[in-house]
LOVO-497015 format. One record per residue: x negated, y negated, z negated of N, C-alpha, C in turn. Coordinates in steps of 0.02 Angstrom, whole numbers, plus 32768, in hexadecimal, padded with zeros to 4 digits. Last residue first. Layout:
XYZXYZXYZ/...
This chain:
E10A2CF94174E0C32CE4416DE0BC2CA54142/E1802D654124E1732D28414AE12A2D134140/E17C2E164132E1762DDA410AE1632D9E4135/E1E02E99414DE1B72E6A4172E1B52E29414C/E1E12F3040EFE1F82EEC40F8E1C62EC54122/E1EC2FD34134E1C52F9F4112E1E52F5C4120/E21130844132E225303F4140E1F930104117/E1B531114172E1CD30E6413CE1E330A24157/E17731B24193E1A1317A41ABE1BD31534170/E0E9320941BAE11131F04182E13531B14199/E0BF32984218E0CA324F4216E0F9323E41DD/E065331C41C2E097330141F1E09B32B541E9/E00A3331415BDFF4333B41A0E026331F41D3/DFEC32C540D4E01F32EA40F9E00832F34141/DF8D32764099DF9532BA407EDFC732E340A5/DF9231FC40DCDF52321F40D7DF5A326740C1/E01731D140D0DFFC31E04113DFBC3209410E/E02031B64049E04431F04064E02B320340A9/DFD331414046DFBE317C4021DFE031BB403A/E02130E94095DFDC30FA40A9DFC3313A4086/E09630E14049E09830FB408DE053311140A5/E06430A43FD6E07F30E73FD2E08331074017/E03F30254004E00C30523FEAE024309A3FE8/E0BF2FF64027E08A2FFA4059E05230294042/E1072FF73FB0E11D30253FE6E0E8302B401C/E0C32F923F69E0C12FD73F51E0D430083F89/E05F2F133FA9E0A02F333FA8E09A2F7D3F96/DFD62EF73FB0DFFC2EE33F74E03F2F063F70/DF5F2F723FE8DF922F3F3FF3DFBA2F323FB3/DEFA2FD13FF5DEF12F9A3FC5DF252F623FCD/DF13302D405ADF0A30464015DF07300E3FE1/DF992FED40C7DF55300240B7DF4F3016406F/DFF12F8A4130DFF32FCB410EDFAB2FE14105/E0482EF1413DE0082F154140E00C2F544116/E0BB2E95419FE0B02EC24168E06F2EE74173/E1142E0041D3E0DE2E3141D8E0DC2E5B4198/E1832D9F423FE16C2DBA41FFE1352DED420A/E18A2D4542ADE1C62D564286E1B22D704241/E1352CC642F9E12C2D0042CFE16B2D0B42A6/E1502C9143A1E15B2C884359E1512CCB4335/E0E12C674426E1102C964407E1132C8C43BB/E0D72BBF4465E0B92BFC4449E0EC2C274426/E1502B9544E8E1262B8544AFE1072BC54494/E1A22BC0454EE1852B7E4553E1552B6C451B/E1CC2C444530E1B22C344573E1892BF34572/E1AF2CB544A8E1C82C7644C1E1A72C654503/E1CF2D414441E1B32D29447FE1D72CE84495/E1A62D57439DE1DE2D4543C8E1C22D244407/E1502DE0434FE1532D9E436EE1942D964394/E1132E3642C5E14B2E3142F5E14F2DEA430D/E0882E96429AE0A32E53429FE0D82E5242D6/E0352F014232E06A2EFE4264E08A2EB94262/DF992F42420DDFC42F074207DFF42F064242/DF432FBF41B4DF6A2FAD41EFDF962F7241DF/DE9A2FDE4179DEE12FCE416EDF002FBA41B0/DE0B30314130DE3430184168DE7A30074150/DDBF307740D8DDB0303040E0DDD9300F4117/DDE430FA40E1DDF430D840A2DDE5308D40A5/DDB2312B4157DDF9311B4156DE0C30F34117/DD1930F34197DD3C31134160DD8430FC415E/DCDD310F423FDCF530E44209DD1A310D41D4/DCB4314D42B1DC8E315B4274DCA531314238/DD4F315242F9DD0931664306DCE5317442C3/DDD5313042FCDDAA310F42CADD60311E42D3/DE47310C4376DE1031384364DDE031134336/DEF530F5436DDEB330D44366DE80310A4353/DF8F30EE43C5DF5A311743A6DF1930F143A7/E04530E743D0E00230C943D8DFD030F643B4/E0EB30F4441AE0B2310C43F2E07330E44400/E18B30B04406E14E30AD442FE11230C24404/E210309343DEE1F830D943E3E1BB30DD4412/E26F302143DDE23330264407E21F306F4414/E3032FC743CDE2E4300943C6E2AA300E43F7/E3342F2C437CE31C2F5343B5E3002F97439F/E3902EC54346E3892F09432BE3702F384363/E3992E52438DE3832E4C4348E37B2E904326/E37A2E22442EE38C2E5C4405E36E2E5143BF/E34D2DE344ABE38C2DD24488E3A52E0D445D/E2E42E6144E6E3042E2144F3E3462E1B44CD/E24C2EA244B3E2952EAD44B4E2B72E6944B8/E1B12ED644F6E1DB2E9F44DDE2242EB244E5/E13D2F5644B9E1652F3444ECE1922EFF44CC/E0AD2F3D444FE0E82F614467E1092F3A449F/DFFE2F474444E0392F1D444CE0712F46446A/DF6C2F5543DADF9C2F744409DFDC2F484409/DEBE2F5743AFDF012F3943AFDF2C2F5A43E5/DE2D2F6B4345DE582F7F437DDE9B2F594377/DDE52F1B42E4DDC42F4A4311DDEE2F5B434E/DDC72E93427BDDF52EB142ABDDCE2EDC42DD/DD982EA141D3DD812E954217DDAF2EB94248/DDB12EC74152DDC72E844167DDAE2E7141AD/DD882F514159DD692F20412CDD732ED84145/DDD32F5F41ECDDA32F8441C3DD7C2F51419B/DE772F634233DE422F3E4212DE162F6E41EB/DEDA2F6542C0DEB42F8F4292DE7A2F674276/DF7C2F2742E7DF342F1C42E4DF152F4942AF/E0052F184351DFE62F40431DDF9A2F364321/E0942EB84376E04B2EBF437FE02F2EE54343/E1322EC043C4E1082ED0438AE0BF2ED543A0/E1BA2E4F43F0E1892E834402E1592E8943C7/E25D2E05440AE2252E1E43E1E1F72E4F4406/E2AE2D844423E2902DB14455E2522DD14434/E3492D5C43CEE3002D5C43D4E2EB2D8D440A/E3D62CEB43B8E3B72D2D43BEE36B2D2543BE/E4142C6E43C1E4222C994388E4072CDF438D/E3EF2C14441FE42E2C38442CE43E2C6943F4/E3732BEB43F7E3AB2BBD43EDE3ED2BE143F4/E3162C6C439FE32A2C4643DAE3672C1B43CB/E3092CB34328E2D72C804339E2EB2C554375/E34D2D0842A4E35C2CE842E3E32B2CAF42F0/E2FA2D96425EE30E2D514259E31A2D33429E/E33E2E3E426AE30A2E0C4274E3272DC5426D/E3792EBD424AE38C2E7E4229E3552E49422E/E2F62F304271E33B2F23425CE3402EDF423A/E29D2F9342E8E2A22F5742BEE2EB2F4B42AD/E24E303642FCE28330044308E27C2FCA42D7/E1CB307C430CE20D30994319E2413063432B/E12F308D433FE15C3056432CE1A2306C433F/E0C5310A4307E0FC30F94335E12430C04317/E01631404303E057312D42E7E089311C431D/DF73317742D0DFA8316E4302DFEA315E42DE/DEC9317D42C2DF06316542A1DF3A315742D6/DE4631F742B5DE7031C842DCDEAF31B842B5/DDE7326242A2DDE232204282DE0731EB42AC/DDFA32E142C9DDDB32B442FBDDD3326E42E1/DE263311424DDDF9333A4275DDD5330F42A9/DE8332BE4212DE3F32BC41F8DE0D32E54221/DEF9325E424CDEDA329C4260DE91329A4249/DF8932174205DF3F32154209DF25325B4219/E01A31B6422CDFFA31F74221DFAF31EE422A/E0B6315D421CE06D315F421DE05431A6420F/E13A30FA4250E12631404246E0DA3144424F/E1A630784217E166308F4233E15C30D94222/E21B2FFD4229E2143045421BE1D6305E423F/E2302F6041DEE2122F874214E20B2FCF41FD/E29E2ED641BBE27C2F1441A9E2622F3641E8/E2A12E244196E2B82E6141B7E2922E9D419D/E2612DC14152E2812DAE4191E2982DEB41B8/E2632D9F40A1E2512DC740DCE2792DAF4118/E28B2D67402CE2532D48404FE23D2D6E408E/E2F32DBB4005E3002D73400CE2C92D504033/E3122E433FFBE2E62E2C4030E2EF2DE1403B/E36F2E4F3F97E32D2E6E3F8DE2FB2E563FC0/E3C72DB63F76E3BC2DF33F9CE3752E0D3F91/E3F82D7F3ED2E3D52D773F12E3CB2DB93F34/E4802D493E76E4592D843E89E43A2D7A3ECE/E4C92CEA3E31E48E2CD53E57E4612D103E69/E52E2D343DEEE5402D023E21E5052CF13E4D/E5372DE03DD1E5112DA33DC7E51F2D723E01/E5A42E493D89E5972E293DC9E5762DE63DBC/E5742ED03D21E58A2E8B3D27E5762E6E3D6A/E5A22F7B3D42E5712F453D3CE5922F003D43/E5B3300F3D2BE5E32FD93D1CE5BA2F9B3D0D/E59930AB3D79E58030683D69E5BA30393D5D/E57031563D72E5A431223D72E58630E13D58/E52D31DA3DD1E51F31A33DA2E555316D3DAA/E54332883DDBE55632463DF3E54B32123DBD/E4B232E43DA0E4F732DD3DB7E50432953DCD/E40732D53DD6E43B32F53DAEE48032ED3DCD/E3B8328A3E27E3B032D23E2AE3E832F63E05/E3BD32033E16E3E8321F3E4AE3E4326B3E4E/E3AF31903DA7E3A231D83DA8E3D331F93DD8/E36730F43DCFE3A3311E3DCBE39031673DD0/E2EF30B83DE9E30430BC3DA3E34130E93D9A/E2EC30C13E73E2B530DE3E4DE2C830E73E04/E356307A3EA1E35D30C33EA1E32430E53E7D/E3912FEE3E52E355300D3E6CE35C30583E68/E4152F843E74E4042FC43E55E3C52FDE3E78/E46C2EEE3E5CE4302F0E3E78E41F2F4C3E50/E4FB2E943E88E4DE2EC43E5AE4A42EE73E7E/E5422DED3E99E5262E2C3EB0E5092E553E77/E5C42D753EC7E58B2D8D3EA1E5742DD03EBB/E6122D2A3F23E6242D2C3EDCE5E92D413EB1/E6072CC63FADE5E52CFB3F88E5F62CF53F3F/E6852CA94026E6632C933FE8E6442CCF3FC4/E67B2CA140D6E68D2CC7409AE6632CB0405F/E69D2C074128E6702C3E411AE6842C5F40D8/E7492BE4415DE7062BD24147E6DC2C11413A/E7BB2C324187E79F2BFC41AFE7562BEE419C/E7D12C9D412CE7E32CA34173E7BF2C6F419E/E7682CE940B6E78B2CAD40CCE7962CB14117/E74B2D584030E7582D504078E7802D114085/E6CC2D593FC1E7112D453FC8E71E2D354012/E65F2DE23F96E66F2DA53FBBE6BA2D993FB8/E5E02E333F42E6282E273F43E6342DE43F63/E5632EA93F6AE5772E623F67E5C22E5D3F6D/E4EE2F183F34E5352F113F42E5492EC83F36/E45B2F6F3F60E47A2F313F4AE4C32F2E3F61/E3DA2FDB3F3DE4202FD73F51E43E2F973F35/E33A30013F77E3622FD53F4CE3A92FD23F69/E2B330753F7AE2F2305C3F94E31730343F5F/E24430B83F52E23A30743F6BE27B30543F83/E26F31363F2BE24B310D3EFAE24330C53F10/E2A231753F9BE2D131573F6CE2AE312A3F39/E24B31B83FECE25631713FF9E282314F3FC5/E249323E3FCEE20A32193FC6E21231CE3FD0/E2CC32653FEEE2B832603FA8E27732393F9E/E31931FF406EE2F032384059E2D8322F4011/E39F31DB40BAE38131C2407DE35931FD405F/E3F031F24129E3A731EF4131E38531CD40F5/E485318F4106E46131CB411DE41631BC4122/E4F7315D4097E4BA314640B6E490318340C6/E5A6314C408DE56C31794090E533315840B5/E6263116401FE5FA31064057E5BD31334053/E6CF310F3FEBE68F31323FE9E66831224029/E73F30AF3F84E72430C13FC6E6DF30E23FBC/E78F30633F25E79130AC3F2AE77C30C33F70/E7BF2FDE3EFFE7A92FF03F43E7AF303B3F4F/E81E2F6C3EADE80D2FB43EACE7FD2FC93EF3/E8022EC93E66E8112EF63E9DE7FB2F3D3E8F/E82E2E543E15E81A2E953DF9E8272ECB3E2E/E85D2DEB3E5AE8212DDF3E33E8082E1E3E11/E8A62DD43EF9E89E2E003EBFE85C2DF03E9C/E8C62DB83F85E8E52D973F4CE8E32DC43F0E/E89D2E4F3FDAE8B52E0B3FDCE8D52DF63F9A/E8102EA43FF2E84B2EA63FC7E8642E5F3FBE/E7C32EEB407BE7D32EAB405AE8142EB54032/E74F2F784073E78D2F574089E7972F164061/E69B2F6A407EE6DA2F864066E7152F614084/E6122F8F40E6E63F2F5D40CBE6812F7D40B8/E5622FB040F4E5A82FC540F9E5D22F9140D5/E4C12FBA413AE4F62F91411DE53A2FB24128/E4192FDC4124E4582FF6413CE4902FD44116/E3962FBA4104E3C62F854114E4032FA14138/E32A300240DCE34B3015411AE3792FDF4133/E2F12FE54060E2E12FB84098E3022FCC40DA/E39D2FC4402DE35B2FAD4044E3272FE34038/E4412FC64052E40C2FF24039E3CB2FDB4058/E4D02F6C4024E4942F6D404DE4612F9A402B/E57B2F4B402BE5482F75400DE50D2F7A403E/E5F52ED54004E5C42EE94036E58B2F0E4013/E69F2ECD3FDAE65B2EDC3FC3E6312EF23FFF/E71E2E4E3FC4E7052E8A3FE4E6BB2E913FD0/E7AC2DED3F8AE7682E0A3F85E75C2E463FB2/E7F52D673F8CE7FD2D9F3FBAE7BB2DC53FBD/E83C2D193EF9E8062D273F28E8192D613F54/E89A2C903EAFE88A2CD63EB8E84D2CDC3EE6/E8C72C0C3EADE8B62C2C3E6EE8A72C763E72/E8D72BC93F22E9132BE53F04E9062C093EC3/E8582BAC3F4DE87E2B773F2CE8BD2B923F09/E7E32C313F26E8122C0E3F51E8392BDA3F29/E79A2C713EC4E7752C493EF4E7A22C213F22/E79A2CA63E22E7C72C903E57E7A12C603E85/E72B2D2D3DF3E7422CE83DF0E76F2CD73E2C/E75C2DCF3DB6E73C2DA63DE9E7562D5F3DE4/E7802E363D5CE7702DF23D43E74B2DC93D76/E73E2EC53DB3E76D2EA53D85E7522E613D6F/E7402F453E30E7212F093E12E7552EE93DE5/E7222FF43E5AE74B2FB83E50E7202F7F3E36/E6D0305A3EA8E70F30643E83E73930253E80/E67530A13F23E68930603F0AE6CE30663EEA/E5FE31123F28E64731113F1DE65930CE3EFC/E584313E3F95E59831083F67E5E431073F64/E51231BC3FB4E55931AA3FB6E56731763F80/E48D31E54018E49F31C03FDCE4E731A73FE3/E44632774058E47D3246405EE48B3227401A/E40032EE4075E3DE32AC4073E4103274407E/E433336C4069E447334640A4E423330340AA/E3F233903FF1E3F033BC402BE4003394406B/E410332B3F95E3CB33363FA9E3C733603FE9/E48432B53F85E47F32FA3F9DE43933043FB8/E4B6324D3F04E482325A3F35E47F32A53F44/E52431CF3ED5E51B32183ED9E4EB32263F12/E55D314D3E6EE52D31643E9FE52731B03E9B/E5E730D93E56E5C131153E43E59431293E7D/E62930413E0EE61A306D3E46E5F230A83E2C/E66D2FA53DE4E6682FEC3DD2E65C30153E11/E6402F073DAFE64A2F313DE9E63D2F793DD5/E67C2E733D5AE6582EB23D5DE66D2ED93D9B/E66D2DCB3D1DE6892DFC3D4DE65D2E3A3D52/E6752D703CA2E64A2DAA3CADE66C2DDB3CDD/E6D02D103C85E6922CF93CA3E6612D323CAE/E7392D4C3C44E7412D403C8BE7012D293CAB/E70F2DD03BD1E7162D893BE3E7162D803C2E/E7612E4F3B90E7332E453BC8E73C2DFD3BE1/E7BF2E553B2CE77E2E733B1FE74D2E6B3B57/E8402E233B15E8362E583B45E7F42E7B3B3A/E82A2DC33AB2E85A2DF83AA6E84F2E323AD6/E7CC2D723AEEE7B92D953AB2E7E92DCE3AA2/E8192D443B59E7DE2D6C3B67E7C82D933B29/E8782CF63B18E88D2D323B3BE8532D603B49/E8222C923AE9E8472CBA3ABAE85F2CFA3ADA/E7F22C5D3B61E7C22C7C3B33E7E72CA83B00/E8692C2C3B97E8462C623BB9E8152C853B8B/E8882BC73B3AE8B72BFE3B45E8932C393B64/E8192B753B47E8282B933B07E8562BCF3B0E/E8222B4F3BCFE7E92B773BBAE7F52B993B76/E8912AFF3BD2E8962B413BF1E85C2B6D3BDB/E8B42AA83B38E8922AB03B77E8982AF73B90/E9552A803AF9E9152AA13AF2E8F52AAA3B36/E9D02A423AEAE9A02A263B19E95A2A423B0E/EA1E2A733A87EA312A853ACBE9FF2A6D3AFE/E9E32A3C3A17E9E42A853A1DE9F62A9B3A63/E9FC29B63A2DE9B829CF3A31E9B62A1A3A39/EA8329AB3A12EA6C29A43A57EA2629BE3A60/EA8229BA3989EAA829E939B2EA9329E639FA/EA37294C395FEA1A29903959EA4029C23982/EA3E28C339D7EA5828E9399DEA39292E399A/E9B6285D3A00E9E428903A18E9FE28B739DC/E9AD27AE39D9E99527F239D5E9CB282139EE/E9C0272739B7E9AD273C39FBE98C278139FA/E9EF26F13945E9AD27103941E99227253985/EA6A26C63977EA3D26973957E9F626B33954/EAA4273A39A7EA95270439D6EA6526D239B7/EAB3277E392DEA89279A3962EA7427643993/EB0D272D38EAEACA273938CEEA9A27543902/EB7C2736393DEB5B26F63935EB1426FF3918/EB9F27BD392EEB8927A5396FEB652763396A/EBC327BC38A7EB8C27E738BDEB7127D03900/EC2F276738A5EBF227533884EBB6277D389A/ECA227303905EC7C276F3903EC37275E38E6/ED4026E838EBECF826E338E4ECD8272838DF/EDC126ED3967EDA726FD3924ED5B26FC3924/EDDB265B39D0EDD226A439C5EDB626B23980/EE5725E039CDEE1125EF39BCEE0A263A39AE/EED525B439E4EEBA25E43A13EE7125F73A04/EEF22559397DEF20258F398BEF0125C639B5/EE8D24FD3984EE9025283949EEBF25633955/EEAB24BD39FBEE6D24E439F6EE70251439BC/EF1E247239E6EF2424B23A0AEEE524DC3A05/EF3D242A3945EF16242C3984EF1A247139A4/EFE224163910EFA324383904EF7C24393946/F06623BE38C3F03C23C538FFEFF723E338EB/F0D3241F385BF0A623E63868F07823F538A2/F15B247538B1F129246F387DF0FD2433388C/F20624A438D2F1CB247D38E1F19E247638A4/F24B254438E0F240250C38B3F20124E638C7/F24D25A03956F287257F3939F27525403913/F233260D39D5F21325D739B0F24A25A93997/F22926BA39EEF253267E39EBF232264B39BF/F1D5272A3A53F1D027013A17F20026C53A1F/F1B427CE3A8CF1DE27923A91F1DC276C3A50/F13928253ADDF15028123A9AF17527D03A9F/F162288F3B69F14428533B4CF15F28493B05/F19D290E3B76F16228FC3B9DF13E28C13B7F/F20E291B3B2BF1D529443B1AF196292E3B3E/F29628E53B1AF25A28BC3B20F21D28E33B0A/F30329343AFEF2FE291B3B42F2BD28F43B4D/F2FD294E3A77F2EE29863AA5F2E7296F3AED/F2A828D53A16F2E228E63A3EF2D1291F3A6D/F275287D3997F26C28C139B0F2AB28D639D4/F23227E03994F2702806399BF25E284A39B7/F1DD27713929F1D927A7395AF21927D03959/F1D126C8391CF1F427023901F1F627363937/F16D263C38EDF184266E391DF1A526A638F8/F163258C38DEF16225CE38C1F183260038F1/F10225273949F142253A392BF13D25803910/F0A42494396EF0A724DC3963F0E624ED393D/F0D1241839E5F0C4242E39A1F0C82479399E/F0F024043A65F0B823DE3A4BF0A723F23A03/F12C24563AECF124245D3AA4F0E724373A8D/F129244C3B74F14C24163B51F146241C3B05/F0E624BB3BA6F0C1247C3BA2F0E524463B7B/F0FF25503B42F11225223B78F0F024DF3B70/F07525B73B0EF0AE258D3AFEF0C025633B3B/F03626523AFFF03B261C3B30F07B25F63B22/EFBE26AA3A96F00326923AA6F001265A3AD8/EF53272D3AAAEF5726E53AB1EF9E26CF3AC1/EF5927B93A9AEF2327933A7AEF2D27483A7A/EFCE27EE3AD4EFB028103A9BEF7E27E43A75/F04127653AF8F018279F3B0AEFF827BB3ACB/F0E2272B3AEEF0A3272F3ACBF07F276D3AE2/F15426B63B34F13726F93B32F0F326F63B11/F1E326543AF7F1A2265B3B18F18C26A33B11/F26E25EA3AE5F252262D3AEAF20E262B3B0D/F2DB258F3A7CF2A4258C3AACF27F25CE3AAA/F38C25953A6CF34925AB3A55F31725A33A8D/F42125453A37F3F025563A6BF3AD25683A4B/F4B7257C39F5F477255E39E6F44525743A1A/F52025C33A30F528257C3A23F4E5255A3A18/F4DF26353AB1F4FC26223A70F50025D73A67/F50E26323B61F4DE26363B2AF50026253AE8/F56026183BCCF54B265D3BC1F51D26663B87/F57725903BDAF5AC25BA3BBEF59626003BAD/F50525183BA4F50C25513BD2F54025813BB5/F4F824C13B3FF52F24B53B6EF53924EE3B9D/F48724DC3AF7F4C524FC3ADFF4FF24EF3B0D/F40524F63B74F42724D03B3EF46724F43B2B/F36325173BBBF3A8252C3BACF3C525033B72/F2E024F73BCAF31024C73BE3F35924DA3BD3/F29C25643B9DF29225253B7AF2C624F23B8E/F2BD25C53BF5F2DD25C83BB4F2CF25893B8B/F26D25963C61F2B625A03C68F2D8259F3C24/F1EC259C3C32F209255B3C42F255255F3C46/F1DD26283C23F1D425FB3BEBF1F525B73BF8/F1F426583CA6F21F266D3C6FF21A263D3C34/F18A26233CEDF1CE260C3CFDF1FE261D3CC4/F11F26683CB1F12226203CADF16926063CBA/F13D26F23CCFF13626DB3C8BF13F268F3C86/F1BC270B3D51F17827093D36F17726EA3CF1/F25B27653D40F235272A3D4EF1EE27303D33/F29B27D93D14F29327CE3D5BF26527953D6C/F2A227D63C8CF27E280E3CAAF27228033CF4/F2EF27653C74F2AA27673C5EF283279E3C81/F36E27863CA6F34827513CC7F2FE27543CB4/F39427E83C4CF38C27FA3C93F36427C53CB7/F397279C3BD8F36827D43BDFF35D27E63C27/F3FE27413BF2F3B927293BE7F38727613BF1/F46B279A3BFDF458276E3C34F41127553C2E/F47527D33B82F46027FD3BB9F44B27D23BF5/F43327713AF9F46727853B27F44C27AD3B60/F3EE27A13A61F3E127823AA2F414279C3AD3/F423277E39B8F41827A939F1F40E27803A30/F40027733918F40527463952F3F3276D3990/
């Protein structure tokens, strides 16, 4: 039973609904059709669509025609008993899906795809061998005794945490040498969690006698354009424990998130030069400079000056006052002082240095103080006093200014 060319051409030109109605209305009176009329409809891949005038389901016969490749053509010929339309269009039963919906559980295949990110990261970390929660910083130290120069070679960092919303960081490293508080800063590596710096920094005037009291700290920050830079962590190295007399020392230390600064309770540093003349029994010294003082004024600066007091067995004997520096947190003084001890013993004396912030309308604020003597709690204070007694020249050292 073939389909005429007229019908085929009409079917390909008309929409699906019009085509079905058109062929439903055709009769044998049409001269261009066969004697027996056929009702025609189209069937999609999943759901057949019958004309609205069909009230009964009918058997179908599929025609394979080279002209009908786009749609499957079906002729409906023999009427069958009336069957509800719901049964004709009911989708196939999916028992697995019904069981899942009844139990309200996620299928095992979905569970494998919904693993937490922490499980994936921990598995990758075990394969790599360096977990992401342990960021490290690589650097090396080299000390030149002849030039009195400490060289820090900043190599790289790895496994840094993501501090930005985009899942990366813009890290840089700040290096501080205490108690000198000389600061240097590396370049910023944008959008990288494993940055390579490869930079060298030199700290001058690092004498061998002072290395025992020096502390080197390296802090890793995430650079932010608008807000304050985020602190990732830090590493602390004591030069007393490091062997600087040999070859270059390499470090691969863990970056601690809550690493505190060596001078967390200090309000700055002071550079002092002291000497003792046992021939005339006099004590002299020089206030060299102050560094990184605490801001005491509203405008964010201070007006510092220094008071020096000589004590003998907790009794004040002499005092001296320096000049005032206006709006300066890192002033240079280079002002000498001298105390004559007369018949007093040098072993029962001590010097106290107090830094003040000058105010016009109220009493002066104390920024910090430090005492140097044979019985002081600070190790660097006792060591400075001992070196002053055995050295004929002036001994110069940095000291922390502790808050009162």
